[in-house]
N, C-alpha and C positions, 0 to 999 in steps of 0.2 A: 504494500500500500504506500500511500504518500509519506508515511513516517519512516519508511525504509527498514522497519523492524518486522521480523517474523513473529507470529503469535499474538498480534494485536488486532483490534476490532476492524481495522481498515484493510486487512488482508483479503485478497481475491485472486481468482484465476480466471482466464478467459476460456469459455467452453467452445465446442465445435461450431456453434452458431455465432460466435464472435461476441457473446454477452458475458459480462462480468458476473461471477458467482462469488458471493461473500460468505464467510464461515458462520456467521450468527453468533449468538451469545456464548456458545460453548467453545468458540474459536477453533473448531475442528471441521474440516471439510467432509463431505459425504455423510452428513447427519441431517436429521429432520428440520433443523433450524437454519440450514443454508438458505440464502435468498438471492434473488435478482431484482434490481431496481426496476419498477414498473410505473413510470410516471413520477410526478413531483411528490405526491403524498402516499404512494403505495409501493409495495413490493410483492413478489411471488415467492412462495415456498413450494418445494416438491409435494406432490400428493401422497396418498397412502402407500404407493409403490416405492417412494423414496427417490424417484427420478423426476426431473423436470419434463413436462409434456402436457398431455391432455387433462389430467386431473389436478393441476396445480391449484394451490390455495392462494387467494388474494388477501393481503394484510394491509391495514392502515398503519402509518408510522406512529400514531399516538400523539398525545399532547405535546411532546417534546420535538416532534417533527423529524426525529432520527430513526432510521430503519434498524431492525434487528435487535431491539432491546425489550425490557420487561413491560413497558407501557403500551406496546403495540397490541392491536386488536385484529382478530381474524374477521374478514368481511364475508358475510353469507349472502348468496345471490337472491334470496327472497323466493316467493312462490313461483315466479316466472322462470327461475333457474338460470337467469342470465345476469352476469356481472355488468355493472355500469347503468343499471336502471333504477327507477325511483323506489323500488321495494328492497334494495340492498340494505343490510343492517350489520351492526356488530353487537356483541353482548357486553354491556358495561360491568363494572366490578360488583354492582348490586344485582346482576342477573337480568337486567332489562334489555329488550331489543331497542337499539338506538338507530334511528333513520336519519340520513342527511336531509336537511331541509331543501327549500327551493334552490339554494345555491349549489346543490349536489356535492357539497364538500363536508366531510366529517370534521369535527372539532371546531365548529363555528356556532354562533349563538342561535341559529335557526334549526339546529339539530333538534329532534324531538323523540319522545317516548309516547306511544299511543297508550293512554291509561285504560282504555276499554270501557269508559263510561261517558263517551261523547266529549272527552277532553284530552289534552296532551300537555306534557311537561317539556320545557326547554331549559337549557343550562344557563341562560342569561349571558351578559356581556363577557364574562370571564371564560366561557366555553367549558366550564367544569361542572360536573353533576354533584348535587348534594351540598351546594354552597348557598349562602344567603340570597344571592341574586337569581336563583332559579325562578322561572316564570311559568304560569299555568294559563292555558288557553282553551276555549271551546273548540270543537272541530268545525265550527261555522255552519252555514246553511247547506253546504254541499256534503257535510258529514265526513269529510276527509281531513285528517290531521296534517298540520305542518304547511298550510298554504295561506294565501293572502286573506281569505275570508274568515279566518280564525279570529276570535275576539278574546281579549285579555280578561282573565278571571282575577278578581281581587278577594283577599280573605275578608270575611265579615268581622263582626264585633269580637269574636273569639280569637282573631288574628291567626287562625290556622287554616291551611288549605285542605280541601277534601271534606268539608263539613257543610251542612245544609244552609248556613248563612253566607257562604261564598256568593259572589255576585259579579255580573257584567254591567258596567256603566253604559247605559244606552245613549248617553250624551244629551238627553233632554230632561234631566231631572228624575228619570226613572231608572230602574235596574231590573235585571233578569236573574233569577236564582234557579238552581237545578231541580227544585221540587222535592217532594217526599221520597221519591225513588233514588235521589242523589245522582241521577243521570242527566247530563245536559242534552237539550234538543228533543226531549219527549214532551208529551201533552201536559204533564203536571208541572 
């Protein structure tokens, strides 16, 4: 690698296709954490067969933006089975499926978790989950999370999200609440 030393994180070799293969966290080649850079924010690891090819896994570089380390997250292709589409997701440290928002980039403030109750959670300006600036939105009139028609949810008097006193400010002196069922966008 660039540092001129063997056994460091920037070591690589060039494969038969002319692509650089890096050793990964174990700093050993021909192991499951080897990777190839795949765009600015992503890299590929070999699939279950241990070889680069058809069943490669796509990984996001994580919050630090560096490939091949502990904060990286595997990207799953979603229900359509195709990488690079709007249903791609990764599983965060809390076990939630995190989807890239409208910007189609992971690690930004429009990423979202579909809460399954007509609402979604976003990480806020810091791009980190479970911090004070996390934000909550309804799934909007179209019922789809993570897009322009979603409306911001505010905590009610109890100052806690996910309770019956949460509300959406309608901008006209009125507000909307989730109702007795606790689900946004239903008749109650």
